[in-house]
C-alpha positions in Angstrom: 17.3 19.7 44.2 21.1 21.4 44.6 23.9 19.7 42.8 26.9 19.5 45.1 30.1 17.8 44.1 33.0 16.3 46.2 36.0 20.0 46.9 39.2 19.7 48.6 37.7 20.9 51.9 34.2 19.4 51.4 31.6 19.1 49.5 30.9 22.0 46.8 27.0 23.3 45.8 27.0 24.3 42.2 23.7 25.2 41.7 20.5 24.9 43.3 16.7 24.2 41.7 15.6 22.1 39.4 19.5 21.7 37.5 19.8 20.5 34.2 17.3 19.0 32.0 19.1 15.3 31.9 19.9 15.6 36.0 23.6 14.7 34.5 25.6 17.4 37.6 23.5 15.5 40.0 24.4 11.9 38.6 27.9 12.9 38.4 27.7 14.5 42.3 26.5 11.5 43.3 28.7 9.0 41.6 32.5 11.3 42.8 30.9 10.5 46.3 31.2 7.2 46.0 34.3 6.6 44.2 38.0 7.2 45.4 39.1 10.7 43.4 41.8 13.3 43.4 41.4 16.5 43.6 43.0 20.0 42.3 41.2 23.0 43.0 42.9 26.1 40.6 41.9 29.6 40.8 43.7 30.2 37.5 44.8 29.2 33.9 47.8 26.7 34.9 46.1 23.9 35.9 48.8 20.6 36.8 48.9 18.1 35.3 46.4 15.3 36.5 47.8 12.7 39.5 48.4 9.3 38.3 46.8 6.8 41.4 45.9 3.4 40.3 42.0 2.8 41.2 41.2 6.4 41.2 39.6 9.4 39.7 41.0 12.8 39.2 38.5 16.0 39.7 39.5 20.0 39.1 37.9 22.5 40.7 38.2 26.3 38.9 37.0 28.3 41.7 39.3 31.4 40.4 37.3 35.2 40.8 38.6 36.6 37.4 38.0 34.4 33.5 40.2 32.4 32.1 40.9 30.3 29.5 42.3 27.2 29.8 42.6 23.5 28.6 42.3 20.8 30.9 45.1 18.3 31.1 44.2 15.0 29.8 43.9 12.0 32.6 41.4 14.3 34.6 38.2 12.6 34.7 35.8 15.8 36.2 35.8 19.4 35.5 33.6 21.0 38.1 33.6 25.0 36.9 32.8 27.6 39.9 34.6 30.3 38.3 33.4 33.1 36.4 32.8 33.1 32.6 35.9 30.5 31.9 36.7 29.4 28.9 36.9 25.3 29.6 38.6 23.4 26.4 38.9 19.0 27.2 38.7 16.0 25.7 37.1 12.8 27.4 36.3 14.9 30.3 33.1 15.3 32.1 32.1 19.1 32.9 29.8 20.4 35.3 29.5 24.2 34.9 28.6 27.2 37.6 25.5 29.6 37.2 27.8 31.9 35.6 28.0 31.1 32.2 31.3 30.5 30.1 32.9 28.7 26.7 33.2 25.1 26.7 35.0 22.7 24.3 34.6 19.7 24.1 36.1 16.4 22.1 36.2 12.5 22.7 33.8 11.0 24.6 32.3 13.8 26.8 29.5 15.5 29.4 28.8 18.5 29.7 26.2 19.9 32.0 25.1 23.5 32.3 23.9 24.7 35.7 23.0 28.6 34.3 24.1 31.5 32.6 24.6 32.3 29.2 26.9 29.4 27.4 28.9 28.6 24.7 28.9 25.1 24.0 31.0 23.2 21.0 31.4 19.3 21.0 32.6 17.1 18.5 33.8 13.3 18.9 31.1 11.5 21.3 29.3 13.4 24.0 26.0 14.2 26.6 25.1 17.6 26.6 22.4 19.2 28.7 21.3 22.7 29.6 19.2 23.9 32.7 16.3 26.2 32.8 18.7 29.5 33.7 20.8 29.2 30.7 21.0 30.8 27.5 23.2 28.7 25.3 24.7 28.6 22.0 25.7 24.9 20.8 27.5 23.7 18.4 27.2 19.5 18.0 29.2 18.3 14.9 29.8 14.9 16.4 27.3 12.1 17.4 25.4 12.5 20.7 22.8 13.5 22.6 21.5 17.2 22.9 19.2 17.7 25.6 18.1 21.6 26.2 15.6 23.7 28.7 15.6 27.4 28.9 16.8 29.2 25.4 19.3 27.6 23.5 20.2 28.0 19.7 21.8 24.2 18.0 23.5 23.1 15.3 23.4 20.0 14.4 26.7 18.8 12.2 26.8 15.2 13.2 24.5 12.4 14.1 22.7 13.8 17.0 19.3 13.8 19.0 18.2 16.7 20.1 15.6 17.0 23.1 14.3 20.6 23.2 12.1 21.2 26.3 12.4 25.1 26.8 10.5 28.2 24.8 11.6 29.3 21.4 15.1 27.7 21.3 15.7 27.1 17.3 17.8 23.5 16.1 19.1 23.8 13.1 20.2 20.8 10.8 23.6 22.2 9.5 24.7 18.4 7.7 24.1 14.9 9.3 21.0 13.3 10.5 19.3 15.6 13.6 16.4 13.7 15.5 14.2 16.4 17.3 11.6 16.2 20.1 10.6 20.0 20.4 8.0 20.1 23.4 8.4 23.7 24.2 6.3 26.9 22.5 7.4 28.8 20.2 10.2 25.7 18.5 11.9 26.3 15.7 13.9 24.0 13.2 15.6 25.0 10.3 16.9 22.4 8.0 20.4 23.7 6.2 21.9 20.7 4.3 21.2 17.3 6.9 18.3 15.4 7.0 15.7 15.6 9.8 13.2 14.1 11.4 10.9 16.4 13.8 9.0 15.6 16.5 6.8 18.5 17.7 4.0 18.8 20.3 4.9 22.4 21.2 2.5 25.5 20.0 3.5 28.0 17.9 6.4 25.9 15.5 8.3 26.5 12.9 9.5 24.4 10.3 11.6 25.2 7.5 13.0 22.6 5.8 15.5 25.1 3.6 17.6 22.4 1.3 17.6 19.4 4.3 15.3 16.3 3.7 12.9 17.0 6.6 10.2 14.8 8.1 8.1 16.0 10.9 5.3 15.1 13.0 2.9 17.6 14.2 0.5 17.2 17.7 0.6 20.8 18.9 -1.6 23.9 17.6 -0.5 27.1 15.5 2.5 25.7 13.4 4.0 26.9 10.7 5.8 24.6 8.3 7.7 25.2 5.0 9.3 24.2 2.0 12.7 25.4 0.8 13.2 27.7 -2.3 15.1 26.8 -5.4 16.6 24.3 -6.9 18.5 23.0 -4.1 15.1 22.4 -1.5 14.8 19.7 0.2 12.2 17.1 0.8 9.1 18.1 2.7 6.9 15.0 4.6 4.4 15.9 7.0 2.4 14.7 9.7 -0.4 17.2 10.7 -1.6 15.6 14.0 -2.3 18.7 15.4 -4.8 22.0 15.6 -5.0 25.4 13.1 -1.2 24.3 11.8 -0.7 25.9 8.1 1.5 24.7 5.6 3.7 25.9 2.7 5.8 23.7 0.5 7.2 26.7 -2.2 9.7 24.2 -4.2 10.1 21.2 -1.8 8.5 17.9 -3.3 6.2 17.3 -0.4 3.9 14.5 1.5 1.1 16.0 3.9 -1.1 13.7 6.3 -3.8 15.2 7.6 -4.5 12.7 10.9 -5.9 15.3 13.0 -9.6 16.3 13.2 -9.6 19.9 12.7 -8.5 21.9 10.0 -5.3 21.6 7.9 -4.3 24.5 5.9 -1.7 24.0 2.8 -0.5 25.5 0.6 1.0 24.1 -2.0 4.2 25.5 -4.4 5.8 24.9 -8.0 7.0 21.3 -6.1 5.0 18.2 -6.1 2.4 17.5 -3.1 1.2 14.6 -2.1 -2.0 15.4 0.5 -3.8 12.7 2.2 -7.4 14.2 4.1 -8.3 13.4 7.4 -11.3 13.7 9.4 -10.9 17.4 9.4 -11.9 19.9 6.8 -8.5 20.5 4.6 -8.2 23.3 2.6 -5.4 23.1 0.1 -4.3 26.3 -2.4 -2.7 25.3 -5.3 0.6 27.0 -6.4 1.3 28.5 -10.0 2.9 25.6 -12.1 2.3 23.4 -9.6 1.3 19.9 -9.3 -0.8 17.8 -7.0 -2.2 14.5 -5.8 -4.8 15.1 -3.3 -6.7 12.1 -1.3 -10.6 13.5 0.5 -10.4 12.4 3.5 -13.5 12.2 5.7 -13.6 15.6 6.3 -14.1 16.5 2.6 -11.4 19.5 1.1 -11.8 22.5 -0.2 -9.1 22.9 -3.3 -8.1 26.1 -5.5 -6.1 25.6 -8.4 -3.3 27.8 -9.3 -2.4 29.3 -12.5 -1.1 26.4 -15.4 -1.8 23.6 -12.3 -2.1 20.3 -12.2 -4.0 18.2 -10.1 -5.9 14.9 -9.5 -8.4 13.9 -7.0 -8.8 11.0 -5.4 -11.9 9.7 -2.7 -10.6 7.5 0.0 -13.5 4.9 1.2 -15.2 7.9 3.6 -14.5 10.8 1.4 -16.1 13.8 2.7 -17.0 16.4 0.0 -14.4 18.4 -2.5 -15.1 21.8 -3.3 -13.1 22.4 -6.5 -11.9 25.5 -8.1 -9.5 26.2 -10.9 -7.1 27.7 -12.7 -6.5 29.7 -15.8 -4.3 27.1 -17.6 -5.5 24.5 -15.4 -6.5 20.3 -15.6 -8.1 19.0 -12.4 -8.8 15.4 -12.8 -11.6 13.6 -10.3 -10.7 10.1 -10.0 -13.0 9.5 -7.1 -14.3 6.0 -7.3 -15.9 4.8 -4.0 -19.0 3.2 -2.5 -21.4 4.4 -0.9 -23.8 8.0 -0.6 -20.3 9.9 0.5 -17.8 11.8 -1.6 -18.7 14.4 -4.3 -17.4 17.4 -5.6 -18.2 20.9 -7.0 -16.1 22.1 -9.6 -16.0 25.4 -10.0 -14.0 26.8 -13.2 -12.1 30.5 -12.6 -11.2 32.0 -15.6 -9.3 31.7 -19.0 -8.7 28.2 -20.4 -9.4 25.6 -17.9 -10.4 21.2 -17.9 -12.6 19.9 -15.1 -12.1 16.3 -15.7 -13.9 14.0 -13.7 -14.2 10.9 -16.2 -12.9 7.9 -13.5 -15.6 9.9 -11.1 -18.5 7.4 -9.8 -19.6 10.0 -7.4 -22.5 12.5 -8.0 -20.5 16.2 -9.2 -21.8 19.0 -9.8 -19.6 21.5 -12.5 -19.5 25.6 -13.1 -18.4 27.1 -16.3 -17.4 30.1 -14.1 -17.7 34.3 -15.1 -14.9 34.7 -17.6 -16.9 35.5 -21.1 -13.1 35.2 -22.1 -12.6 31.3 -20.9 -13.2 28.5 -22.2 -13.9 25.5 -19.8 -14.0 21.4 -20.7 -16.1 20.3 -18.0 -16.0 16.1 -18.1 -18.6 14.4 -16.3 -18.0 10.7 -14.8 -20.3 7.5 -13.9 -22.7 9.2 -11.8 -25.6 11.8 -12.0 -23.4 15.3 -13.4 -25.2 18.6 -13.1 -23.0 21.2 -15.3 -24.1 25.4 -15.4 -22.8 26.6 -18.4 -20.7 30.0 -17.6 -20.0 33.0 -19.3 -17.3 31.8 -22.0 -17.1 29.0 -24.0 -17.6 25.7 -22.4 -17.5 22.4 -23.1 -20.1 19.8 -21.4 -19.6 16.1 -21.8 -21.9 13.6 -20.0 -21.4 10.4 -17.9 -23.0 7.5 -18.8 -25.9 8.0 -15.8 -28.3 11.0 -16.0 -26.7 14.5 -16.8 -28.3 17.8 -16.5 -27.3 21.4 -18.2 -28.6 24.2 -17.2 -28.2 27.6 -19.3 -29.3 30.4 -17.0 -29.8 34.2 -18.9 -27.9 35.5 -15.7 -24.9 33.4 -16.5 -24.2 33.4 -20.4 -23.4 35.8 -22.7 -23.8 35.3 -25.8 -21.1 32.8 -26.9 -21.5 29.5 -28.5 -21.6 26.0 -25.8 -20.3 22.4 -26.9 -22.9 19.1 -25.4 -21.0 15.9 -26.9 -22.9 13.1 -26.2 -26.4 14.7 -25.2 -28.4 11.3 -24.7 -31.9 9.9 -23.8 -31.7 10.2 -20.4 -30.1 13.7 -20.3 -32.3 16.5 -19.8 -31.8 20.6 -20.6 -32.9 23.6 -18.9 -33.4 27.1 -19.8 -34.3 29.8 -17.8 -34.3 33.3 -17.6 -34.6 33.7 -21.8 -37.1 35.5 -23.7 -40.7 34.7 -22.4 -42.7 34.1 -25.8 -39.7 31.4 -26.8 -40.8 27.9 -26.2 -38.7 24.4 -26.4 -40.6 23.5 -29.3 -40.1 27.1 -30.9 -35.9 26.3 -30.4 -36.3 23.4 -32.2 -37.7 24.3 -35.0 -35.3 26.7 -35.4 -32.1 24.6 -34.7 -29.4 24.1 -37.4 -27.9 20.8 -38.7 -24.3 20.5 -40.0 -21.4 18.8 -39.8 -20.7 20.0 -36.3 -24.0 18.5 -35.0 -27.2 20.4 -34.4 -27.4 24.3 -32.8 -30.2 25.9 -31.1 -29.8 29.6 -30.3 -31.1 31.8 -27.3 -32.4 34.8 -26.6 -29.3 36.5 -25.6 -27.3 35.0 -28.9 -25.7 32.4 -26.7 -25.8 29.1 -29.1 -25.6 25.5 -28.4 -24.2 22.7 -29.9 -24.9 18.9 -29.8 -22.1 17.7 -31.5 -23.5 14.2 -31.6 -26.8 14.9 -32.6 -27.3 14.9 -36.2 -31.3 16.1 -35.9 -33.2 16.6 -33.5 -35.1 14.0 -32.5 -32.5 12.9 -29.2 -33.6 16.4 -27.8 -37.9 16.8 -28.2 -39.0 16.5 -24.6 -36.0 16.6 -22.8 -36.1 20.8 -23.0 -37.0 22.1 -19.8 -37.7 26.2 -21.0 -38.8 28.7 -18.0 
């Protein structure tokens, strides 16, 4: 669609094609064709004073072939720039640029409709800025207004702005104030640099970096990456992940991530607090070193790996799927699933070092593994559901729940350490597999020792199992399976 405006000798065609994204130039052209307008056409930097005729508007057309730098005199309402890379400063004006490009500085209540070329636009006051798909723009918006871009633009928002980003590979920087962003093009970038940012991103392959801005973002495209901030000034990050194949890394930001989509989410925790809510898709969360996470398991389940010295709590939603949880050295993981039905439950797997896998507040059926670190010390605590414990290579302390518990020792896993079972009861079973075939449950009990620490049996690889709540072997009779 051609953009035409009234000129001194007739209509002027400013641009062809689609025009700016908000169609402002065409709207201004249509308006000018219906009102009484005093028109000046100049080819140099000197612009005469605006005519003062009651009931009329004033328009100046910049038509020179050489670049100029000019300030629009007060009283002109409209500027049409058909020149060559001009620098134009104005207040309370509506500017239509040509397709060559230029620099435009506006204050007051102004409009800039960019039709093409490479442009720099600086705006304060109140404004509406709109660019075309054939333009390449650097925009600094330091007041209150709407910035609509198409093509390739970088927008620095330093006030209270609504940014409508429609082009590919466009960047919006929230420098100060409050910025609301809608980004539909592929490869969009959002960078926090001190302001508050609210972003809705529907395009693919977007990148969001919170920096030191408080950032709230909804991802509904695909292959997006969202980063929290770093250092002591990191801004808070809130993400609703409704997209596909997105990756979120929280770094030092305190973060909330809600996985509302049906596909997988990949989330990396950092040193800040992470509150994660799973959805219908399977989610993977990697805990940060020294971090703290609270995770709600959604219908798709969760795979969680704790970082070193990590403090994490996992809770279950009403329709929670399976949770697979890997501990970390110095970490403490609390499984607080209290749900009804047959869903939920968890695999809790120690990784190494000293760690705690605590499901005391869980009512689901859970499986624990002590891991392969022979120098490790793992505390495993079951809940009110049925619990299965696999002893690892290190020193494990196992506490069963109030229901039935199975404690399994395999010769391929144990390494001659000392393990503790703190509350063996009549509902529990001890399974011993792969040890000396000449031994039996009865022989083990006959050589058991009793002391202040409880009852201890010794396996053929010198692994000792101490039942700290027992004073004799009666409770172990017919409760040991030896194979």
